[in-house]
MARMARLO-535138 format. One record per residue (C-alpha): residue in one letter; x negated, y, z negated. Coordinates in steps of 0.001 Angstrom, whole numbers, plus 500000, padded with zeros to 6 digits. Layout:
N
AXYZ;...
! end
This chain:
82
M631675268206480816;G632266271763481949;T635595272799483370;K634061273943486643;M632346270588487102;W635563268768486185;K637551270801488756;F634884270122491376;L634975266371490733;K638771266419490793;G638710268230494145;M636217265719495553;F638433262855494395;C641520264394496032;T639596264938499267;A638313261364499234;L641842260065498700;F643170262200501537;C640425261039503923;G640781257450502714;Y644429257488503667;F643651258210507306;Y640679255846507313;V642822252921506151;L645565253802508611;F643132254138511523;V641209250939510745;N644415248925510361;L645845250225513603;V642647249718515598;C642051246223514228;G645715245314514606;F646010246443518195;S642644245032519226;M643803241540518278;S644704239391521231;G647727237967519381;I650086240835520203;E652418239472522822;S655703241167522031;R657162244329520579;W657845242479517313;D654133241702516904;A653247245355517520;L655912246450515040;K654500244105512386;V651050245652512874;L652462249179512539;V654470248320509423;C651502246580507803;A649189249504508584;F651697252009507217;L652313250055504006;M648596249678503326;A647836253299504160;A650709254620502047;G650476252092499236;L646807251915498341;P646132255638497849;G649450255977496030;V648470253341493497;I645032254904493021;W646575258362492630;Y649051257077490010;Q646284255360488052;H644156258506488151;H646933260653486705;R647834258027484104;I644218257752482910;E643941261546482816;K647060261728480642;L645729259056478284;E642397260903477984;K644229264082476943;E646208262156474323;L642996260610473010;E641350264043472740;E644380265336470804;L644200262384468402;Q640485262919467811;H641069266535466762;F643195265430463787;
! end
């Protein structure tokens, strides 16, 4: 695959991750606050913490896996040249 195409796909992936972060955060907050079960500040705090952990955790895990796979692909290419 050409380097320009690879850079384009990498940029699209980064953009999707960035947008996905806000999508997850927004959906969790909207769904959490639209529930009728929030009766106290503690319930609202639990919704905020849950939304933050999901929004920060999921893209972080995907980002780590992406970089790890990229590193392993480079090592595999180096081994194939020998």
